[in-house]
C-alpha positions in Angstrom: -0.4 0.0 0.2 2.8 2.2 1.4 4.3 1.5 -2.1 1.6 2.2 -4.4 1.4 5.6 -2.7 4.6 6.7 -3.2 4.6 6.2 -6.9 1.3 8.1 -7.9 3.6 11.5 -5.8 6.6 9.8 -7.6 4.5 10.4 -11.0 2.2 13.5 -9.7 5.6 15.5 -8.7 7.0 14.3 -12.2 4.2 15.4 -14.1 3.9 19.1 -12.8 8.0 19.6 -13.7 8.0 22.5 -15.5 5.1 24.1 -14.5 6.3 26.4 -11.9 7.5 28.6 -14.4 4.3 28.8 -16.4 2.9 30.3 -12.5 5.9 32.8 -12.4 4.8 34.2 -15.1 1.2 34.5 -14.7 2.2 36.1 -11.3 4.1 38.6 -12.5 1.8 39.9 -15.3 -1.1 40.3 -13.0 1.3 42.0 -11.0 2.2 44.0 -13.7 -1.5 44.5 -14.7 -2.6 46.0 -11.4 0.4 48.2 -10.9 -0.5 49.8 -14.7 -4.4 49.7 -13.6 -4.0 51.4 -10.4 -1.6 54.1 -12.2 -4.1 54.9 -14.3 -7.4 54.3 -12.3 -5.7 55.5 -9.1 -5.8 60.0 -9.5 -9.5 59.5 -10.6 -10.8 56.6 -8.1 -9.2 58.9 -5.3 -11.0 62.1 -6.5 -14.1 60.4 -6.1 -13.2 58.2 -2.3 -12.1 62.5 -1.9 -15.5 63.7 -3.4 -17.9 61.2 -1.4 -15.9 61.7 2.1 -16.9 65.8 1.5 -20.5 64.6 1.1 -21.0 62.4 3.7 -19.1 64.8 6.6 -20.9 68.4 5.0 -18.2 70.5 4.7 
């Protein structure tokens, strides 16, 4: 039984070789998109937030 479990995990590990660079690339691209969107939309969202706070506080 133990040997079957070991062979399963050994085969699973062999199938996953080379998948790490793909996930690293996806993570870096996602982070880049977040930074780009934040840079473009940040000032507009900041102004919207300040306007909403001003309306709520009554100033």
